[in-house]
Each structure stands twice: as C-alpha cells, then as structure tokens.
C-alpha positions in Angstrom: -15.5 -17.2 -10.3 -13.1 -14.4 -11.3 -10.3 -13.5 -9.0 -8.3 -10.3 -9.4 -4.6 -10.2 -9.3 -3.2 -8.7 -6.2 -1.8 -5.2 -6.3 2.0 -5.4 -6.4 4.6 -3.4 -4.5 6.1 -0.7 -6.6 8.0 1.9 -4.6 8.1 4.1 -1.5 8.2 7.8 -1.2 12.0 7.8 -0.5 12.5 6.5 -4.1 9.8 8.5 -5.8 9.2 12.1 -6.9 7.8 14.4 -4.2 5.1 15.9 -6.4 3.9 12.4 -7.3 3.6 11.4 -3.7 1.8 14.7 -2.8 -0.7 14.1 -5.6 -1.4 10.6 -4.3 -1.8 11.7 -0.7 -4.1 14.6 -1.7 -6.7 12.3 -3.2 -6.3 9.4 -0.7 -9.0 7.9 1.5 -8.4 5.8 4.6 -9.0 2.1 4.5 -8.4 -0.7 6.9 -5.5 -3.1 7.1 -7.9 -5.9 6.2 -8.7 -4.1 2.9 -5.1 -3.6 2.1 -4.3 -7.2 2.8 -7.3 -8.3 0.7 -6.1 -6.4 -2.4 -2.3 -6.3 -2.0 0.6 -8.7 -1.7 1.9 -7.4 1.6 3.3 -10.6 3.3 6.9 -10.1 2.2 6.8 -6.4 3.0 5.5 -7.2 6.5 8.3 -9.6 7.1 10.9 -7.2 5.9 9.6 -4.5 8.3 9.9 -7.0 11.2 6.2 -7.8 11.7 5.3 -11.3 12.7 3.6 -13.4 15.3 5.2 -11.5 18.3 4.6 -8.0 16.9 1.8 -8.1 14.3 1.2 -5.1 11.9 -2.4 -4.9 13.2 -1.1 -3.9 16.6 1.1 -1.0 15.4 -1.0 2.0 15.9 1.6 4.3 14.2 0.7 2.8 10.8 -2.1 4.0 8.6 -3.7 2.5 5.4 -5.0 4.3 2.3 -6.4 3.9 -1.2 -5.5 6.4 -3.9 -4.1 6.9 -7.4 -0.4 6.9 -8.1 0.8 8.1 -11.5 -2.6 7.4 -12.9 -2.9 3.9 -11.5 -5.1 2.7 -8.7 -3.1 2.1 -5.6 -3.0 1.3 -2.0 -0.4 2.5 0.4 0.8 2.0 3.9 2.2 4.9 5.8 4.8 3.5 8.2 7.3 5.8 10.0 6.2 8.7 7.8 7.2 6.7 4.7 4.5 5.8 2.1 4.9 2.2 0.7 2.9 1.9 -2.5 1.2 -1.1 -4.2 -0.3 -0.6 -7.7 -2.8 -2.5 -9.7 -1.2 -5.0 -12.1 -1.0 -3.6 -15.7 -3.3 -6.2 -17.1 -5.9 -6.1 -14.3 -8.2 -3.8 -16.1 -9.2 -2.0 -12.9 
C-alpha cells in the first residue's frame, strides 16, 4: 500500500505576495475540513490557533477550506479570519 506524504504548511497571505495569493484564490475550489485534514498536516496549526476539545475547528463557521495551486504547486488552504494559511505538496511527492 502506498501512502502519500502529507502536504506541509508553507506560509500565509500576510507573509506572501498579493498577486500569488490572488492567483491561488482565483483557481480554488471548496473542499471540506475532512479533506484538508486527510491531505495536510494541520494538527499543530489548529493548536496554535486555539482550537481543541472545547472549541473544535469543525464548529467554527467563519472558516472555509479550499484546494488550489500556489506558485505552481498543488495546495490546500484554510481561510481563517480573512487570512489564507497554505499547505503545499511535498517536493518529492510527485503529485
């Protein structure tokens, strides 16, 4: 059985170029939290944002989840408080 490496956190829109973020958002499609969690290593990010047992990310209706391309690499991103947090495919994933 082949398992793919999880997408790794790269950056957020605050630390990126505006045009790169706009291009990513323009071709994005909505996905579910389950899809993002399946493909991305989000556990540490969720803890840093204050999510946990008492306030799970799944209950935050202000957050949206997306699949797209960032700088030519497949990516997933979470839009939280109008900030895009971006996970990209590992370089050696061959995706």
